[in-house]
N, C-alpha and C positions, 0 to 999 in steps of 0.2 A: 598750255604749257610748250606746246615748240609752237609754235605763233611768236610767241614771248621772247623764244629762244632765236627763230629766225630771225625777228626784228634789232635783237642786240645783236648779232651776228652783224648784219647790213646797218647798223650804228657804228660800230667797234672797225668795221673793211673803211668805211667813210674816211673814222678817224687816222687811221692807217696806223695804231698799235700795237704790235707784236707780243706785249704780253698779254691782252687780252684777247685776241686772234688766237692763240694755244685754247688756252681754258677752252673757249667757248668754241671753236670745233670740239674739241674730246664733250663736252656737254653736249654739243650736236648728236656727236656719232652716239654716244649711250643711252637718248632720249632714243634714238633710230631704232636701233637695236632691242630697247625697253620694248617698242609700237611691236617691232615684228613678230618678235620671243614671247615677251611678258601678255600683252592683252589675247592673247588668243590661249594660255596658259588660263591664266584668270576665265575667261570665258569658259570655256568645260571645267573650272572647279568650281566655278556656280553653278553650271546646269549639273552638274554631279558624274558626269561623266571621268571613269577612272583612265587614266594610262593605260596602256594596253606593252605589254612586253616583247609582243613579237609584230608591231605597225599596225597594221588595220585587221590583224588577226583577232576573231572575236575569242580567240582559244589562248591563255594566258600560256602555253609553252605547247611546243608541235606533239600531237599524237596524247593529248589529254581532252578531244573533243569528247564531247559525248558518244557520238556515230564511232570515233577511233578505240574505246572503250568496248565498245558492242562490239566490233568489228575482232578485235583483240579475244575477245574473251568467247567469241563463235570462232575462231580457231585454234583456241586452246582445248576448249568441245571437241572439233576434228581431230586433231591432233591426238585425244588420250581416246576418243573412240579407233581410230586409225593402231594405235600399240595395240589395243585391246584385240583389234582384229587379226593381228600379225598371230600375235599369241594362238587366238584360235585356230587359228589354218595352220599352222605350225603340228598345232596338237591333235586337227582332223587329218593334216599327211600323215602324221604317225601311226593313227590309224588306220587306214588307206594301204600302210607298208603292210601294217600288220594283215588286212585281210587279204592280200595280193598273195603274203609269203605261205598264207593258209587254203587256199585254191589248189585242188588240185592239179598237175602238168600231164 
């Protein structure tokens, strides 16, 4: 198809008709754009490769990869344990203050 368009453009250029050269140039530009953008899209569609939202990343959105979710869960677990540990330490501090007050001087 592109060879035919190029050949038609050459024939028109030989004749020198401006009314035919402009649509032919437009068709050539459209065919070139179709080759560069359309063919890779069709090949990927036939292979079954989905278009990714984040370029070449295997994850559709940042932070939703399985490793990211696992890391998030671990951080949440550690944060929960840390807050529970703070409560326990404050309670023990109160116990130690009571023991120190009861000691004879």
